[in-house]
N, C-alpha and C positions, 0 to 999 in steps of 0.2 A: 061859535066864533063870530057870527054876524052880530051878536049882541054887543060885542066889544066896540063896534062902530057907533053905537048910540051914546052920544056924549053925556046926556043928562039922565041916563037910566040908572047908573050906579052913583048916586049921591045920597047924602043923609036924608034928603026929603023924599027920595024914591026907594031905591034898594041900597041900604047902607053896607056896601061891600068895600073893604079897605084895599084889597089886592085882587086884581083881575089877571087870570092866567089862561091863555088859549093854547092847549096842547097841540092843536093842529097847526097854529102859526109857528110855534116853537120848532116842531118837526120840519116844517117847510124851510124855516131859516137855517136849521141845522144842515139840511141837504144842500141848500144854496152855498153854504160855506165849503162843504166838501167838493162841490163842483168847481168852486173858484180856485181850489188848490188840488189839481189832479194828482193822485197818488197818496193823498192824506187819508188816514183812518179816522181821525177826529180833528176838528178845528174848534177851539173854544175861545171866546172873547173875554178879556179882562180890561180894566181901566178904560171903560167906555169904548172898547174896540182898538185902543192904541197899542195894546199888547195882546198877543195870541199864543195860546198853548196848542201845539200841533203834534199829533202822533203820526208816524210813518214807519213802514216796514223797510228795513235796510236791505238793499240788494248789492251785488258785487260791483255795480257801476257807480255807486256813491263814492265821492272823493275820500270820505273819512272811514269807509269800511275797511277793516283790517288794520286800522291805526288807533293810537291812543287818543282819547278825548282832548288831551292837552294840545294836540296838533290843530285843533279847531281855530284858534286865534291866528295861527300862521296862514291857514287857508283863506279865512275871511276876516281880516284884521279890523276892518272899519265897520263892524256890526255890533249890535247890542243883543245879547241873549246867552242862554246856557242850556245844557241838557239836564232836564229835571228828573227823568226816570227812564229806566230800560227794563223791558220784559223779554226774557229769553226762555224759550220752551215753556211759556206760561208762568214763569216764576219771576218775581221782582228782583232786580239788582240795584244796589246803591251805587250810583256812578260817581267816580272821582277822576282826576286827571290821568290816572294810569289805566283806567278801564278801556279795553279794546272793543270797538264796535264790530260785531260779527254779522255776516249775512243772515237774514231771517229775524234779527232783533227787532222788537217794536220799540222805537225810540221816540220819547216825548221831549220836546224842547219848547222853551218859552222864549219869545223874541219880540222885538218891536215889529209892528205890522209890516213896515217896509222891508224888513230883513227876513221875513218868513221864507221866501223863495230861495234865498241864498243858503239858509240852513237846510232846507229840504234837499237841495242839490248835493249837500254833503252826505246825506243818508241814502239817496237813490237818484237815478238819472231823471232829470226833469222830463215831464210828460207834456205833450202838446195840449193846448187849451181845449176845453170841451166845446164842441160846436153842435153836434147832433145828439139830441136827447129824446128817448122814447119813454113814455109813462104808461104803465098799466094801471087803470083805475081812475075814473073821473069823479071820485068823491071830493070832499073838501080839501084834503091834502093835495091830491093830484091836480085839482083845478087851481089851487093857490100857487103851486109850484110852476105850473105851465104859464100862468099869468106873469109870474116873476121872471121867467126865463125867455119868453117868446120874443122879446125885442132884440136880444143879443145871441139867440141860439135858434137852430131849426128844431122845433118841438112838434112831436106827434103824441097824441094821447088816445089810448084805446079804452073804450067804454062799451060794455056788453049790453047795457040797457038803452034802447033807442030813444026813449023819452028823456032820460038823463043826458044823453049825448046831445040832443037838440037844445036842451036848456043851457049846458055849459058852452056850446059852440057860439052862443050869442055874446059871450063875454070876451072872446078872443079876437085879436086883430090879425095875428099871423099864425098862431098855433093851429095845427090840423087835427080835427077830431075824427077818429075812425070808429065805426060801430062794429064790434066783433069781440071775440074771445082772445085775450092775450096769450092763452095757452094753445092757440091754433097755429100749428107749425107753418101751414101754408100761408096764412095771413102775415106772419112775421117775415117769411122769406119774400113775399111780394113787396113788403115795405122796407126791404134792404136792411134787415137786422144786422147783417155783417158789416155795415157801414156806420152803425150807431156807436157813438163814443160811450154813452152811459144809458143803461136801461134801468128804470126805477119801477119796482113793483110795489104799488101803494094802495092795494085794495084793503077791505076790512077783514079778509080771510087770510090768516097768516100761512096756512098750509098752501093755499093757492099762490100766495106771494113767493113762497120757497120754490115750488115746482115751476112757476112761470119764469122766475129769475134763472133757475138752473137750465131751463130750455133755451132761454135767450143767450145764455153764455155758450151753450153747446152749439148754437147756430151761428156764433161768431161775434156777438156783442163784445166790445172791448172790455167794458166793466159793467157789473151788475150790482144793484143795491136792492134790498128788500126790507120792508117794515115787518118786524116780527115782535109780537107782544110778549111772548114767554122768554125770559132771560136764558133759560137753559137751551132753548131752541137756537137762540142767537149764538151762543157759545159753540154749538155743534156745527152750524152751517158756515160760519165765517171762516173757519179753518179749511173749508173745502172749496166748492165751486163758486159760491157767492162771495164777492169781494168785500162787501160791507153790509152787515146786518144792523138795522136801525131799530132800537128799542124806544118807543115813545115814552115809556115809564122813566127810563134813565135820562132821556132828554129833558123831561118835565121836572124831574125831582130836584134838579139844581135850583130852579126858580122857587120851588117850595121851601127847600132847606135854607135859602138865603133869608127867608122871612121868619123861620121858626128857630134858627140858631140865635143864641144870645150873644150880646156884644156887638161890635161894629163890623159885622160880616156883610160884605157887599154882594159877593157872588160865591156860589158853590157849584162845582161841576164834578160829575163822576167820570173817572177814567176807566177804560176797558170794561164797560158795562158794570160798574160798581166795585171793581177791584181796589180802587183807591179814590181819593177825593183831592181836588185842587180848590183851595179857598183863597178868596181875595178879602182882605180885612183892612180896616183903617187903623193905622198906628198913631197913637197920641204921644207927643213929646212931653 
C-alpha cells in the first residue's frame, strides 16, 4: 500500500502498470463508510459518491416495517431513491410497490447521499453516531483506520507486538496504542469495552478475529466487526454474535471487475458477499 504514494513509480518509464489497487485501503474505506452510517450492513458508492446503495436489517422500530413499499413516498416525499433488493431468510425477493417490509429483512436501497439517513430511518430506528472505536490489530488496515478516525472519534488500538506498537504510535496524534492481547478479557474490561460503540477485529488471523470479536460482544461492545477472508466463514458468523463480517476479497473484487468487464462499466459492487452485483454503467444516447 505504501507504494501507491510514490507518484513516479508506476509510469511507462518505470513500472508500466495501468491500474493500481490497494486492498488494504479499500477495506479501510469500506469500514469508514459503515461507521458513518450506524446500523448499515453495506454502504456502496456510485456516481462519484453522489449516490449510495445501502443495506440495512429491518427492525420493528422502522417506520416502513409492516407496510407496503408504496408508502415510502408518503413517509419521505421530498427524497430521491428506491428500494432495489430485499433478502428474506437468505432468499432474494423482487420488490414492488405491494411488497411488505418485514422485521429481519435485509433491505437494500439506492438514494442520493443526502437522503440516505432518511431512508435508513424507514427501515430501522436511527442509531447514535459512532464516537468510541476500539481496534484489534495494528497492521496496515488497523493503522490506516485509526489514522482516518482519530480526529473525530475516541480511538484505541490494541497491538500485541511491542515493537510494532511503538512504530505505529508515532503516527498518531490522538489515538491510543495499547500493548496486549485483544483476546485478554481483563484488558478489555480495564479499557471499558462495555462503553465502546464499535469494536473492529482487523488482525491477519481470521480465527483470532472471530473469537476476539465474539468476546468483545459478550463483554458489552455495542457492535462488533471482523475481517474474515473465507466467504463461508463470513456467512456463518454474521448471522450470530458478530454484527458485520468483512471479506477483503469481496470488497476488492468490485474494483477489479470494473476494469475487466467490457463496455462502459464504471463500478461493480458485490451485495451480500457475492449473492448479487450492483453495476454502474454509462448509457449512450
